[in-house]
N, C-alpha and C positions, 0 to 999 in steps of 0.2 A: 802624613795623613792630612788632607785639607778639611778644615772645619770652619764654620761661620764664626766670625769675631765681631762683626758689626752689621747694622741693618742695611747699609748700602750694598753689601754683597748679595742681598736678597732682592732688593727692589728692582722691578722691571725685568726680572730674569725668567728664563724658561724653567719652570719647576715641574718635576714629575713626582707625584705622590704615589708611592708603592704600598698598596694595602689601604683601601678605604675603610673596610670593616663596618660593623653595625653600631659601634660605640662612638664616642666623640673624638677619638684621636685623629682619624682621617678628615672628618668634617671640620674640626677645629683648625687643623693645619690649612685646609683649603680656604676657610674664611680669613685666616691671618694672611695668607699669600694674596688673596683677592684685595684685601685692604692695602697691600703694598704693591699693587699694580703688576702682579706677576702673570705670565702666560702659563696657565695651569692645565696639566694633563693628569688624569687619575687612571691607574691600572690596578686590577685586582684579579685573582684567580677565580673568585666567585662571579656568578653571572648577575645580570641586572635585577631579576626578581628577588634574589637573595639580599641585594643591597638597596632595595627600593626605598626603605625608610631613610637611609643616609642621602641617597640621590635627591629625594624630595626636599630635604633641608637646604640643598644647594641649587634648587631649580632656577633661582634668579641670577645665578652667576654664569659667566661664560667659561665653560670648562669642557675639555675634550675627554671622553671616556673610552678606554680600551679595557673591556671586562671579559671575564671568562678565559683569561690568559694574558700573557705579556708579549709585547712586540719589542724585538731587539733594538729597532731604530729609535724608540722612545728613550732608551738609555744612552744611545750614542749622541743624541742632540740636546739632552738636558744639561742645563747649567748646574742645577741642584736637584738631587734626589732626596726626598723626605720619605724615609722608610718606616714602616711599622716596626717598633722595637723588637718584636718577636722574630723578625727576619734577620738572619745573621749577616754581618758585614762581609762574610766570605762567600755570599751568594754569587754565582757566576755572572748574573746580569749586573750586579753592583760592581763587580770587577771590570766589566766592560765600560760601565759609566765612568768609573774612576780613571781608567786608562784613556778615556776620551776627554778627560779634564774636568769632570763634574765633581762637585762637593757632595759628599754623602752625609746626610744629617737625619735626625729624628725630631719629633716635636719637643721632647724633653731636652734634647741637645740644643735646639734653637732657644728654648726658654733659658737654659743655663748661660748661653752666650750673650743674651740681650737683657735679661732681667737682673738688675744690679742690687736690688733691695734685699733685706733679710727675708727668709721664709722658713717655714716649719716642714720637716720631712719625716715620714713614718714608713718603716719597712718591717718585714718579718715574713716568715714562711706562711703563716696563717694569722688572720686577725687584723690585718692592716686596714681593710675597708671599714670595719666597724669602729676601730680606734680613731681613724681619720674623721669619720662623720660624727663621732661622739665629741671629739675636740671642737669641731666646727659648731656643733650644737651648744656646747658649754660657752664658747666665746660669744655666739650670737645672743644667747640668753643672759649674757653679762654685759650687753651693750658694746661689745667689741666687734666692729665689722670684720667678717671673715668669710672665706670661701674654700671649700674642699675641691681639689682638682687632682689630676694625675691618673693612675692606673684604674681602668674600669670606671672612669668617672668623667668629669668635665675636662676638656683639654686646657692645660695651663696657658696655652697661647691665647686663650680668650681673655686673659686677665693681665696682660702685659702692662696696661696703663692703670690698673686698679689701685686704689688707696687701701683696700682691704688687706687683712693679713691672710696670706696664702698658706694653706695646709696641703701638702702634697702626699698622696699615697704613692709609694715608689716600689715597683717591682725590681727584681735583680737586673732585668734587661735595661730598664730605665736608669738604674744606678750605674751601670756600665757606661752609658752615654754621658751621664753626669760626670763620671770620673775622667772621661776624655777631655772635658772642659775644665778639669781641676777645680770642681765645685763640690761642696757638701752643704747640706742645710745648716743654717746657723743654730737652729734648735732641732736636733735629730733624735729620733726614738727608734730603737731596734728591739722589737717585741720578743722574738724567738728565732731559733734556727734549727731546722731538721731537714732531712733529705726531701728534695722536690726537683722537678724538671730534669731528671736524670736521663731523659730522652733528648735533651737539648745540650746538656753539658757532658764533657768527656768524663768528669769525675766530680766528687763533692768539693774538692779544693777549688775548682773553677767557679762553682756556685758561691762558695764563701768569698772568693776574691771579688766577685761582682757586688755581693751584699755589703762588704766592708767599705765600699765607696761612700756609704752613708756617713762615715766619720773620718775617712782618710784625709780629707782636705780641710778639716776644721782647725781652728786655732784656739788659743787660750781664752778668747772672748766668747767662744761658742759653748754650747752645752749638749751633752750626749746622755740620753736616758736608756738604761739597761736593766734587765732582770737580775736581781741581786744573787739569787741562789742557783742560777743556771751556770754550770761550770764551763759551758761552751765559751763564755765571754771573759773568763778570768784572766786570760793572757792577751786580750785585745789591747793594743797600744793606742792611746788617744791623747791628743794635745788639749782636748776640751775639758771643761769642768764636767764631772760625771755625777749624775743623779740617778737613783735606783728606784725600783718598785718590787714588792714581794708580798705574797699572801701567806707565806709559811713562817717567816722569821723576821724579827726586828733586831738589827744589830745595835751597837752602841749609839749614843746620841750624836756622835761626831760624823756618822755616815748620813749624808743627805738623801732623802727619798720619800716615798709614799708606802706606808705599811698598814697591816692589820694588827691592831693592838687590842686584845680582849673584845673582838668582834666589831671594833670601831676603826674606821679609816682615819689615818693620822698622817699629816705631812710633817717631816722633820727637815728644817733648813737652818744650818749654822747654829745648831744647838737649841733652836726654838721649836716647840711643838704646836701644831694647829689641829684640833679635832674637827672632823667633818661630820660624819653621820654613822650610825650603826648600820652594818650590812643588811640587817633585816628590812630596812626602809628602801633598799634598792629595788628597781623593777625585777620581777622574778628571773628573767633570763640572764640578767647581769650577776646573779648570785651563784651561777654554776661556776665550777673552778676555773675553766678556761676563760670565760668571759669576765670573771672577777679580776683576773690578772690584767686583761685588756683595759678594764675600767680604771685600775690603778695607774696604768701607763698613761691613759687619757687625762687623768687628774694631774699627773706630773707635767704633761705637756701644757695643759691649760694654766696651771699655776705658774710655770716658768714663762708663759706667754703673757702673764700679767693679770690673771683672774684671781680675785680675793677668795679665800677658802669658803666664806659663807655663800658666795654666788655660785661656786662649784656645787655645793650641796644642793641648792635649790634647783639647779639645772639638771642634775643627775636624776632626780625623781620624775622628771618630765620627758626623759628620752624614750622614744617609741621603738628603737631598734631598726634593723635593716632587713629587707626581704632576703630570704634564702640563707640566713645565718641563724640557725636554731630558732626559726620562726614558728611560734605556736599558732596553728591554724584553728585548732579546736581544743577546748579543755573543759572537763567536768570533774566531778568527784571520782569518776571511774575511768575516764578515757583522756588520752592526749594524742594529738596528731601534730607532728613537727616536721617542718620543711627545712632541711639542712643541706640543700643542694650545693652550697658553697664549700662543703667539705670535699676538697679535691685531692686529699692525701690520706693514706691509711691512718696516720696519727690524728688527723682531724676527726675521722669517723670513730676512732678509739675514744677520743675525748667526748664525743657526742653520746656514745653508748654509756659512758660513766656518768654523764649528766642527767640521764633519764631517771625519773623518780616514780613512775607508775608502771607496774609490771603485770603480766609478761610483756616482752618486747618483740614486736614484729619489725624487722629491719629490711628496707629496700636498699640494696647496695649495687655497685657496678653501674653500667649504663654510660660508658664513656671510654676515653683513651687511656692507654697504659703508659706511665711515665718512667718505667724501669725502677719502680720503688719496691720495697720489701713488704709483703703482706703477711708475713708469718705471725707477727705479734698481734695484728688485728684479727687474724683468723682464729687464734687461740682464745681471744676475748669473745669473739662471736660464738664459738663452741660453748664457752662458759656461761654467757649472759643472754643469748638470743633464743627465743622460743621458735620463731619462724623466720627463715631467711629467704628473701625473694631476690632472685638474680635474673638478668636478661639473657636471652639467646642472642647470638650474633653480635655481641659487642666485645671489645678487646679485654676488658678487665674482669668480667664475671667468671670466665674459665679459670683465671688465676686464683681468684678468691675461692672458687669451688674446689680446686685441686689441692689447696693447702691443708685441708683437714678431711677426716671422714664424716664429721658432723653427725655423730651418732646420737646426740642428745637434742637435736632440733629437727624441725620439718623444713626441708629444702624444696622450694618451688621455683621453676624457671618459666619466664613469660616472654612474650614477643615485644611488648611496648608498655608505656606508662599506664595506659588505660587498664590493661590486664593486671599490672602490678598493683595499682590502687584498688581495683576490684577485688583481687585476692586478699589484700591486706585489710580492707574494710570489712569484708565478709567474715574473716577470722576474728577480727576485733569484736564484731557484733556477736559472734558465737561465744567468745570468751566472757563478754559482758564487762570487761575491764582490760586495762593495759595501754600500751603506746604503739602507735604506728609511726615509724621514723624513716624518713628518706635521708640517708647520709651515705653518699655513693663511694667516697674514698678514691675518686678519680676525676679527671677532667670531663667536661660535658661532651666535647666533640671527640671522634666523628659520629658517635651514635646519635647524639642530639647536636643542635647547632652550637650550643654552649651551655654552661651551667645555668644561665638565666632561663633559657627556654626549657631546660629540664625541670627547673623549679616551678615555672609557670604551668607546665603541663601537669605536674603533681597537684598544684593548688586547684587547677581547673577540674581535675577528676575527683579530688576530694570534695569540692563543692557539689558536684553532681551526685555524689554517693553519700553525702552526710546524713540524708534522711534515714539511712540504715541504723544509725546510732540514735536518732531522735525519736524513732517510732517505739 
């Protein structure tokens, strides 16, 4: 397999970017290639209107666009194909490019080939975005120049020359590319592991194999952060120094990590203890069980990246959170409205339901693609804890959730779009005069919505338009 090993292999070459998208992956790759005098063609199955925001960012560059489909000849003449990491290397057009002599790469693969300095990497089935941005926040508030990049974020190719500390959010697909270049982060954090993307992988073992690239190529000078009480990781072989985090138990003082000790967050390193703050002083959303674990992981990353404990404490109290991650849109003594559109697995929605503290609960679920995941456990919790369940007509996941249970103890409503979903939810919240309206879909955003971000924004928009119901 041909891979990039140096910059000269890229400069002045014919580059085909396969998958522009609406995030920074394709745009960042195009900017990087332009800087190195490449002849750039971009191809995407989406049409121009769908990609207009990305095209606008590249309007000053000389680029050929073939949108709404792919042309075989583009793959035949390309020297290098930079593919979106979600496109499998086994794609027939990539096979054609490879047989024509092209090098097949991805933005993260190019980063691993050319960026030789240490970097931080964070992965996990869920929670990696918040953890990555929380680490960036802590470092920046501690006067350490830092930048978050990677999955659903800024392209790492924008920061090849930076002197800032790079913190990468890494998906399983990106980690596979990293492994091909025999790289792992020097400071790696693996938050959790449970089934996801089973519409992409043949089985769970393949998903695990890609995820474990986070530590596979580390050495004894590197560090790996893991959840202490998660049995999934007990037999993970690592050459790196291991540092742990846990909310439920504190082992003996010889185990290095970040723990909760009598409601206080504590760092233990080489037998020394550093007290940070009582959990009651954290922002409210970071106190929920799932997010508290992520907070401890971010503390571990920040501490090992050189931030003193007292500066971590100050930074934590100032973190505002991320959109679509258990994001509180409205809160009063009686009502809460929460946008958790980033809950794209059943386990994530299960965690969100358990984090709600104002009842009864109105849940908007479904509204996206099915990833061959098991919804039985979530459906049992819905039957137990949810008063009103709102599902969507015509999407892939809602029928699966609907058919798991009889739902005899709740009201089931089916709607056509987010406007109807929010209208139904707000109306019932107003009638009850108390409770929580929670969007936590348990599935990907597409194809019912463009992605999880559009789904969340539509929820927020419709909540804003209906909020007067609760305020009157």
